[in-house]
C-alpha positions in Angstrom: -22.9 13.6 -9.7 -25.3 12.9 -7.4 -23.5 9.4 -6.0 -26.5 8.5 -3.7 -29.0 8.9 -5.9 -27.0 7.1 -8.7 -26.9 4.2 -6.5 -30.5 4.5 -5.5 -31.6 4.9 -9.6 -29.3 1.7 -10.4 -30.3 -0.3 -7.5 -26.9 -0.8 -6.4 -26.2 -1.5 -2.6 -22.9 -1.2 -1.3 -21.1 -4.3 0.0 -19.9 -4.6 3.2 -17.8 -7.5 2.9 -16.0 -6.2 0.2 -15.2 -2.8 2.4 -17.0 -0.4 0.2 -16.7 3.0 1.1 -17.0 5.6 -1.6 -15.4 9.2 -1.7 -17.9 11.3 -1.9 -15.6 14.7 -2.1 -14.0 15.4 -5.8 -12.3 17.9 -4.2 -10.2 15.3 -2.2 -9.7 13.3 -5.3 -8.3 16.8 -7.2 -6.1 17.3 -3.8 -4.8 13.6 -4.2 -3.8 14.0 -8.0 -2.1 17.4 -7.4 0.6 15.7 -5.3 1.2 12.8 -8.4 4.0 13.6 -10.9 1.5 11.7 -13.5 2.1 12.9 -17.1 0.2 12.7 -20.2 3.2 10.1 -21.2 2.3 7.8 -18.3 0.5 4.8 -17.1 -1.8 4.6 -14.0 -3.2 1.3 -12.1 -6.6 1.9 -9.8 -7.4 -0.2 -7.7 -10.8 0.0 -7.2 -12.8 1.7 -9.4 -15.9 2.6 -7.0 -18.5 5.0 -8.6 -15.6 6.7 -11.3 -14.8 10.0 -9.6 -10.9 9.8 -9.5 -11.6 7.7 -12.6 -12.3 10.1 -14.7 -9.8 12.7 -13.6 -7.1 9.9 -14.3 -8.5 9.4 -17.5 -8.1 13.2 -18.7 -4.9 13.0 -17.5 -3.1 10.1 -18.0 -2.0 8.3 -21.4 -4.0 5.1 -20.1 -5.5 3.9 -17.1 -5.8 0.4 -16.1 -8.8 0.0 -13.6 -9.7 -3.0 -11.5 -13.1 -3.5 -10.0 -14.0 -6.8 -8.2 -17.6 -5.9 -7.9 -19.5 -6.0 -11.4 -22.4 -4.6 -10.4 -20.8 -0.9 -10.2 -20.8 -1.5 -13.9 -23.9 1.0 -15.0 -22.2 3.9 -12.4 -18.5 2.9 -14.7 -19.9 2.5 -17.8 -20.3 6.6 -18.9 -16.2 6.4 -18.2 -16.1 3.7 -21.6 -16.0 6.7 -23.8 -12.2 7.3 -23.0 -10.0 5.6 -25.2 -7.4 5.7 -22.8 -9.7 3.5 -20.4 -8.5 -0.4 -19.8 -11.5 -1.6 -17.4 -10.6 -5.1 -15.9 -13.7 -6.4 -13.7 -11.2 -8.9 -11.4 -9.4 -9.2 -8.5 -6.4 -7.2 -8.1 -4.7 -9.2 -5.9 -5.3 -12.6 -8.3 -4.0 -10.6 -11.1 -0.9 -11.5 -13.3 0.7 -8.0 -13.8 3.6 -9.2 -15.3 1.8 -8.7 -18.9 0.5 -5.4 -18.8 1.5 -2.9 -21.4 3.2 0.1 -19.7 3.3 3.4 -21.3 5.7 5.7 -19.7 6.3 5.5 -16.0 3.8 3.6 -13.7 2.1 4.9 -11.1 -0.4 2.9 -8.6 -3.7 5.0 -7.2 -6.4 3.7 -4.8 -8.8 4.2 -2.2 -7.7 1.1 -0.3 -10.3 -1.3 1.5 -9.4 -1.6 4.9 -9.7 -5.2 5.4 -6.7 -5.8 2.8 -4.3 -2.9 3.0 -1.3 -4.9 3.7 -1.8 -7.4 0.9 -2.6 -4.6 -1.7 0.2 -2.7 -0.2 2.6 -6.1 -0.6 1.7 -7.1 -4.1 2.4 -3.4 -5.4 5.9 -3.2 -3.5 6.9 -6.7 -4.3 4.8 -8.5 -6.8 4.5 -5.3 -9.6 6.3 -4.1 -12.3 8.9 -1.3 -11.7 6.3 1.8 -10.5 7.6 5.5 -9.5 4.7 6.2 -7.1 2.2 4.9 -5.1 -0.7 6.7 -3.9 -3.2 5.0 -1.3 -5.7 6.3 0.9 -5.7 3.9 3.8 -7.0 3.7 7.3 -5.2 6.5 9.8 -4.3 4.1 11.8 -2.5 2.6 9.2 -0.7 5.1 7.7 0.4 5.9 11.5 1.9 2.4 11.5 4.4 2.8 8.2 5.5 5.8 9.8 6.1 4.9 13.4 9.0 5.2 14.8 11.3 2.9 16.8 10.3 2.5 20.4 6.8 3.3 19.8 3.3 0.9 20.3 2.9 1.4 16.9 6.2 0.2 15.3 6.4 -3.1 13.6 7.1 -5.5 11.1 4.9 -3.8 8.6 7.1 -0.4 9.3 10.2 -2.0 9.0 9.6 -4.1 5.8 8.2 -1.2 4.0 10.6 1.3 5.1 13.4 -1.0 3.4 11.7 -0.3 0.1 10.5 3.1 -0.1 10.0 6.1 1.0 7.0 7.0 2.7 5.2 9.7 2.9 2.1 10.9 4.8 -0.1 13.9 2.7 -3.1 14.6 4.5 -6.0 13.5 6.5 -9.6 12.8 5.5 -12.4 12.7 7.3 -14.7 9.8 7.5 -17.8 12.1 6.9 -16.6 12.7 3.0 -17.3 8.6 2.5 -20.7 6.6 1.6 -21.5 4.8 3.6 -19.8 6.6 6.8 -16.8 4.0 7.9 -16.1 4.0 11.5 -12.4 5.8 11.3 -10.5 8.8 9.8 -8.1 8.0 6.5 -4.7 9.3 5.4 -3.6 9.5 2.0 0.1 8.4 1.9 2.6 8.2 -0.9 5.0 5.2 -1.5 8.0 6.4 -3.4 10.7 2.9 -4.2 14.2 3.5 -3.1 16.4 3.7 -6.4 19.3 1.7 -4.6 17.7 -0.4 -1.6 20.1 -1.9 1.0 18.3 -4.7 0.4 18.0 -6.5 -3.2 14.3 -7.3 -4.4 15.2 -10.9 -5.3 15.9 -11.2 -1.2 13.1 -9.4 0.0 11.1 -12.6 0.9 13.5 -13.6 3.0 14.2 -10.3 4.7 10.5 -10.0 5.4 10.6 -13.5 7.0 13.6 -12.5 9.1 11.6 -9.2 10.0 8.7 -11.1 11.4 10.4 -13.4 13.2 11.9 -10.6 14.9 8.7 -9.2 16.0 6.9 -12.9 16.4 6.2 -11.7 20.1 7.0 -8.4 21.1 7.3 -8.8 24.4 10.4 -11.2 24.3 13.6 -10.2 23.5 15.3 -10.1 20.3 17.3 -13.3 21.3 14.3 -15.3 22.0 12.5 -14.7 18.6 15.9 -15.0 16.5 17.0 -18.3 18.6 15.5 -20.6 15.7 16.9 -18.8 12.9 20.6 -17.7 14.3 22.8 -20.1 16.0 24.5 -18.7 19.0 22.2 -15.8 19.3 23.8 -14.5 21.9 26.9 -14.1 20.5 25.8 -12.9 17.4 24.2 -10.0 19.3 27.4 -9.3 21.2 29.1 -8.7 17.4 26.5 -6.8 16.1 27.5 -4.6 19.1 23.6 -5.0 20.6 22.8 -5.8 24.1 21.4 -9.6 24.4 18.0 -7.5 26.1 17.3 -5.5 23.5 14.0 -6.3 21.6 12.8 -5.7 18.5 11.0 -2.4 17.9 13.8 -0.7 19.2 16.1 -1.3 15.9 15.7 1.2 13.1 15.0 -0.2 9.8 18.8 0.4 8.9 19.5 -1.8 11.9 17.3 -4.5 10.7 19.0 -4.4 7.3 22.6 -4.9 8.7 21.4 -8.0 11.0 19.9 -9.6 7.9 22.9 -9.3 6.3 25.1 -10.3 9.2 23.2 -13.4 9.8 23.7 -14.4 5.9 27.5 -14.6 6.8 27.0 -16.1 10.4 
């Protein structure tokens, strides 16, 4: 498929406001699926159909593809895919969608080329506001992937790293050059895989409270942890001492497991 020609023939202009950068290279779409355990018994939710290149590969492999696309002007590009009986095409905003009523066959997977400007909201919806799923394969900005995988003590380590790693295993699969997209974005991308932990140390019922605790801890990176937490925890110096931590420690020095321990300790304090 000549994507540029199709866009021109259908008089479709890609919208910068929606962060539309379409993947040109079908080989990369195939490579993404090579890392996915998806079978013909399973359901996959695709976020952002775009030109439908990845969608068609999913349709050939999955039992059901539930495809969300916010831009109805792309319908002429997507229409050829409607011949597949296992396609459920929804022209709506994934972030506003109620996923609780979806009929899922087999295991559930997520696949998406995520618009950079809404990466965090999409990942948070997948992780914390979706039915149980097996894997999420997401193409994100390379810098964002690096933040998810950052180690304590580094500049990119922060609340995002801790909040996601507390509930899922994050793996970086491969990088994708910006030259593989139209229009060409300003940065390269990475494909990551999220796999929910089978026994997270924080219950999903407490996910909001834990994430709020982590965000408070990182509220002002240059401040010591005790200053960021003094509104949440009484006698915070004593709290840190009981936890075996220096009162001079900063949030970015703590591992995800330490944050989990502190959260549970805070509930008992």
